C-alpha positions in Angstrom: 68.0 -2.6 103.0 66.9 0.6 105.2 70.0 2.5 106.0 69.8 3.9 109.9 71.7 6.8 111.2 73.5 6.5 114.2 74.6 9.2 116.4 78.2 9.4 117.8 77.5 8.5 120.5 76.1 5.3 119.8 79.0 5.1 117.4 81.5 5.2 120.1 79.7 2.7 122.1 79.7 0.3 119.0 82.8 0.8 118.8 83.5 -0.5 122.4 81.7 -3.1 122.1 83.8 -4.5 118.9 86.8 -3.9 120.5 85.7 -6.0 123.7 84.1 -8.6 120.5 87.4 -8.8 119.1 89.5 -9.3 122.1 87.3 -12.6 122.7 89.0 -13.9 119.4 86.5 -12.7 117.0 87.2 -11.0 113.8 86.4 -7.9 112.8 83.6 -9.6 110.3 82.2 -11.5 112.8 82.0 -8.3 115.1 80.9 -6.0 112.4 77.7 -9.0 111.9 77.2 -9.0 115.9 76.6 -5.0 115.6 74.3 -4.9 113.2 77.0 -2.9 110.8 78.8 -4.3 107.9 82.6 -4.6 108.0 83.3 -1.7 105.8 81.0 0.7 108.3 83.4 -0.6 111.2 85.9 0.1 109.3 85.3 3.8 108.6 83.8 4.5 112.2 87.7 3.3 113.4 89.3 5.8 110.9 87.1 8.8 111.7 86.3 8.1 115.4 89.1 5.6 116.9 90.6 6.7 120.5 87.4 9.8 120.7 85.7 9.4 123.9 81.9 10.4 123.3 82.6 14.3 124.6 84.9 14.6 122.3 83.1 12.9 119.1 79.7 15.1 120.3 82.1 18.3 119.6 84.1 16.8 116.6 80.6 16.6 114.6 79.3 20.1 116.0 82.7 21.5 114.4 82.3 19.8 111.3 78.4 21.3 110.7 80.2 24.7 111.0 82.8 23.8 109.4 80.6 23.2 106.0 78.0 26.0 107.2 81.4 28.8 106.7 82.2 26.8 103.7 78.6 27.4 102.4 79.3 31.1 103.3 82.4 32.0 102.0 81.5 30.5 98.5 78.0 32.7 98.7 80.5 36.1 99.8 82.9 34.9 96.5 80.2 34.9 94.0 78.4 37.7 95.1 82.0 39.6 95.0 82.6 38.3 91.2 79.5 39.8 90.2 79.8 42.9 92.0 83.4 43.2 90.4 82.2 42.3 87.1 79.3 44.8 87.3 81.6 47.5 88.2 84.0 46.8 85.2 81.0 47.0 83.0 81.7 43.3 81.7 77.5 42.5 81.4 
């Protein structure tokens, strides 16, 4: 099965649809099937996006991307520092 990526906005809309479906008395599994996703995806989305508005979800994803970029930069700089430290101490 081909994997489809949903944007944060689409996920929020699908979560709202799931809430409506479940309020009509259907189960979580049935709601997930109607949305075209598996139950585990619905559970994961609820953990990650539960209670967020669309603009908050968009900002959240932007912050996650920036955080990952900064972590990579810190790792690169730490590696450079370790190499320079070894070179300065003559351990090459």
